C-alpha positions in Angstrom: 20.2 18.0 -8.3 17.0 16.1 -8.9 18.6 15.0 -12.2 21.8 13.5 -10.2 19.4 11.7 -7.7 17.5 10.2 -10.8 20.0 8.9 -12.5 21.3 7.5 -9.1 18.1 5.7 -8.4 18.4 4.1 -12.0 21.7 2.8 -11.1 21.0 1.4 -7.8 17.6 -0.5 -9.4 20.0 -1.9 -12.2 22.2 -3.1 -9.4 19.2 -4.5 -7.3 18.1 -6.3 -10.3 21.4 -7.9 -10.9 21.5 -8.9 -7.4 18.2 -10.5 -7.3 19.0 -12.5 -10.3 22.0 -13.9 -8.4 20.1 -14.3 -5.2 17.7 -16.5 -6.9 20.1 -19.0 -8.9 19.7 -22.3 -7.5 17.6 -20.8 -4.5 14.1 -21.1 -3.1 11.8 -17.9 -4.0 9.6 -17.5 -1.0 12.2 -17.2 1.5 14.4 -15.2 -0.7 11.4 -12.6 -1.1 10.4 -12.6 2.5 14.2 -11.9 3.6 14.0 -9.1 1.2 10.8 -7.4 2.8 12.1 -8.2 6.3 15.6 -6.0 5.6 13.5 -3.5 3.6 11.1 -3.3 6.8 14.2 -3.3 9.0 15.8 -0.1 7.2 12.5 2.0 7.6 11.5 1.1 11.2 13.8 3.5 12.9 12.6 6.4 11.0 9.1 5.1 12.1 9.8 5.0 15.7 12.1 8.1 15.8 9.5 10.3 13.7 6.4 9.1 16.5 8.6 9.2 19.7 10.3 12.7 19.3 10.6 15.8 16.9 14.3 15.1 15.8 13.3 14.4 12.4 10.9 17.0 12.0 11.2 18.6 8.6 13.7 16.5 7.4 13.2 14.4 4.6 13.5 11.6 6.9 10.4 12.0 8.6 7.6 9.6 8.9 4.1 11.0 8.9 1.5 9.5 11.5 -1.4 7.9 9.9 -5.1 6.5 10.9 -6.8 3.6 9.5 -7.9 5.9 6.7 -4.5 6.1 5.4 -3.3 2.7 6.0 -5.9 0.9 3.9 -4.6 2.6 1.0 -1.1 1.4 1.8 -2.3 -2.1 2.8 -4.0 -2.3 -0.9 -0.5 -1.0 -2.4 1.4 -3.8 -0.7 -0.7 -6.4 -1.9 -0.5 -4.9 -5.5 3.5 -4.9 -5.3 3.8 -8.2 -3.5 1.7 -9.6 -6.2 4.1 -8.2 -8.8 7.2 -9.2 -6.9 6.0 -12.9 -6.5 5.6 -13.1 -10.0 8.9 -11.4 -11.2 11.1 -13.2 -8.6 9.6 -16.5 -10.2 10.1 -15.5 -13.7 13.4 -14.0 -13.2 14.7 -17.3 -11.5 14.2 -19.3 -14.6 15.0 -16.4 -17.2 18.0 -14.4 -18.5 18.4 -11.4 -17.1 19.0 -9.9 -20.6 15.3 -10.7 -21.4 13.6 -10.0 -18.2 15.2 -6.4 -18.2 13.6 -5.0 -21.4 10.1 -6.4 -20.6 10.5 -4.9 -17.3 11.4 -1.6 -19.3 8.0 -1.4 -21.2 6.4 -0.5 -17.8 6.3 3.1 -18.6 4.0 2.2 -21.9 1.8 0.2 -19.8 1.3 2.9 -17.2 0.7 5.2 -20.4 -2.0 2.8 -21.5 -3.6 2.6 -18.3 -4.0 6.2 -18.0 -5.7 6.2 -21.3 -8.2 3.5 -20.1 -8.5 4.7 -16.3 -7.7 8.4 -16.5 -9.1 9.2 -19.8 -5.8 10.7 -20.9 -5.3 10.9 -25.0 -2.1 10.0 -26.7 -0.4 12.3 -29.0 1.8 11.0 -32.0 4.5 10.6 -30.0 3.4 8.6 -27.4 1.5 6.7 -29.9 5.1 5.8 -31.2 6.6 4.8 -28.2 3.9 2.5 -27.7 4.2 0.7 -31.1 8.0 0.5 -30.7 7.5 -1.1 -27.3 5.4 -3.8 -29.0 7.9 -4.0 -31.7 10.7 -4.6 -28.9 8.4 -7.2 -27.4 8.0 -8.8 -30.5 11.6 -8.6 -31.8 12.6 -10.0 -27.9 10.3 -13.4 -28.4 12.2 -13.9 -31.5 15.7 -13.4 -29.8 14.1 -15.6 -26.9 13.3 -18.6 -29.2 16.9 -19.1 -29.9 17.5 -20.0 -26.4 14.5 -22.5 -26.3 12.2 -19.7 -24.5 8.5 -19.7 -26.4 6.9 -16.6 -25.3 2.9 -18.0 -26.2 4.0 -21.0 -24.1 6.7 -20.4 -21.5 5.0 -19.9 -18.0 8.2 -17.9 -16.8 7.1 -15.4 -19.7 3.8 -15.0 -18.5 5.1 -14.4 -14.9 7.3 -11.8 -15.8 4.6 -9.9 -18.4 2.0 -10.5 -15.2 4.8 -8.7 -13.1 5.2 -5.9 -15.5 1.4 -5.4 -15.7 1.1 -5.4 -11.9 4.2 -3.0 -11.3 2.4 -0.8 -14.1 -0.8 -0.5 -11.8 1.4 -0.1 -9.1 2.5 3.2 -10.5 -0.7 4.4 -11.6 -2.2 3.5 -8.0 0.9 5.5 -6.5 -0.4 8.4 -8.9 -3.6 8.3 -7.1 -2.8 8.0 -3.6 0.0 10.6 -3.5 -1.6 13.2 -5.6 -3.0 16.0 -3.5 -6.2 16.0 -2.5 -7.1 19.3 -4.5 -6.3 17.2 -7.7 -8.5 14.2 -6.8 -5.8 12.1 -5.0 -5.3 10.8 -1.4 -2.5 12.7 -0.5 -0.3 10.4 1.5 3.0 11.4 2.6 5.6 9.6 0.6 7.8 8.4 3.5 4.5 7.3 5.3 3.7 4.9 2.0 7.6 3.7 1.4 8.1 2.5 5.1 4.7 0.9 5.9 4.1 -0.7 2.9 7.3 -2.8 3.2 6.1 -3.7 6.7 3.0 -5.0 5.7 4.6 -7.2 2.9 6.7 -8.8 5.2 3.8 -9.9 7.2 1.9 -11.3 4.3 5.3 -13.0 2.8 5.8 -14.6 6.5 2.4 -16.3 6.2 2.9 -17.4 3.0 6.6 -18.8 3.7 4.7 -20.4 6.8 1.9 -22.0 4.8 3.1 -22.7 1.4 7.4 -23.2 1.5 8.0 -24.4 5.2 5.6 -27.7 5.2 7.3 -28.5 1.8 10.7 -27.4 1.9 12.2 -30.9 1.9 10.7 -31.8 -1.4 11.3 -28.7 -3.0 14.4 -26.0 -3.8 16.1 -25.6 -0.6 17.0 -22.4 0.8 20.9 -21.0 0.8 21.8 -18.0 2.4 23.6 -15.6 -0.4 24.7 -12.0 0.6 23.0 -10.8 -2.4 19.9 -11.2 -0.6 20.7 -8.4 1.7 22.1 -6.4 -0.8 18.5 -6.8 -2.9 16.8 -5.0 0.1 19.5 -2.1 0.3 19.8 -1.2 -3.1 16.0 -1.3 -3.4 15.1 0.8 -0.5 17.9 3.2 -1.6 16.9 3.6 -5.2 13.1 4.2 -4.2 14.2 6.7 -1.7 16.1 8.7 -4.5 13.2 8.5 -6.6 11.0 9.8 -4.3 13.1 12.5 -3.0 14.0 14.1 -6.5 10.4 14.2 -7.1 10.0 16.3 -4.0 12.4 18.8 -5.1 11.3 22.2 -6.9 11.5 22.1 -10.7 11.9 18.2 -11.0 9.9 16.7 -13.8 8.1 13.5 -13.2 8.4 12.5 -17.1 12.0 12.9 -17.0 12.4 11.0 -13.9 10.2 8.3 -14.5 12.4 7.7 -18.0 15.8 8.1 -16.5 14.7 5.4 -13.9 13.5 2.8 -16.0 16.9 3.4 -18.1 18.1 1.0 -14.8 17.4 -1.8 -17.6 20.9 -0.8 -19.2 23.0 -1.6 -15.9 21.0 -4.7 -15.5 21.4 -5.5 -19.0 25.4 -5.0 -18.7 25.3 -7.1 -15.6 23.8 -9.8 -17.4 26.4 -10.0 -20.4 29.5 -9.5 -17.8 28.8 -11.4 -14.8 26.1 -14.0 -16.0 27.7 -14.6 -19.3 24.4 -14.7 -21.1 24.2 -15.6 -24.7 22.6 -14.0 -28.1 23.4 -10.3 -26.6 24.0 -8.7 -30.0 19.9 -9.5 -31.1 18.8 -8.4 -27.3 20.5 -5.3 -27.4 19.2 -3.9 -30.6 15.8 -5.1 -28.6 16.9 -3.2 -26.1 17.7 0.1 -28.0 13.8 -0.2 -29.3 12.8 -0.3 -25.8 15.0 3.1 -25.1 13.6 4.8 -28.1 10.2 4.2 -27.4 10.9 5.8 -24.0 12.2 8.8 -25.6 9.3 9.1 -27.8 7.2 9.1 -24.5 9.3 11.8 -23.0 9.1 14.1 -25.9 5.5 13.4 -26.1 4.9 14.2 -22.6 
């Protein structure tokens, strides 16, 4: 069951990336991101209210635990980290092909592994080192593919934004490991639904401030905002993908190493959408780079 949930999460995550690309084409980034956080908050607010006002969700996978300021301060920090990743990622995705963004994002498990090496003192075995080297090789080859489309990885600010989004996304993964691990294992022990529900709400308020201060005063002199139904789809597919991911991990006998690898396989879905719906170029070279990324993830799994 948990394997099916992991594959479904990967598929929804790949569709989420594709809808995000569609909604950002010729559109203002900050309003799109604000609406994403708003709709995601709306999805989880009923669960928060029902959990706090009655017992109808007690014992179900939708129950949201109550939390004090002690718990919420950790969630606010998570919201800051995730939102930083999203802002960088949205701007980068708007200006880059999906078939380049996807493989870069797929290197996040490698970054998490390196982060675990640096911050948690974990040691890498030969298989894990092979995964890291394959990820580095794929990134170098991807930069060569990008040059054919006029994208210079060393001087393109959008590439730096995508890389920054991947790094902060990996940092979020390491932070998740800390705040959701049981206290007996040195973590904070936060409830998964408490985290997923409230960090969306905190992000919504943060994005509202950014839109009012940064975009609204300059809206007539910058890229205009236009409504696209893909914006609603972003929130629905992301929230569903994350819920399936957390739920799969909560089931007995589930393995985090396998679930994480399958989830990053969402790049296959987004890559296919980039080829089929956005008609992106130089696909054969990028496909080879993608294969290296997937082989790297396989090595990480074997080594784990």
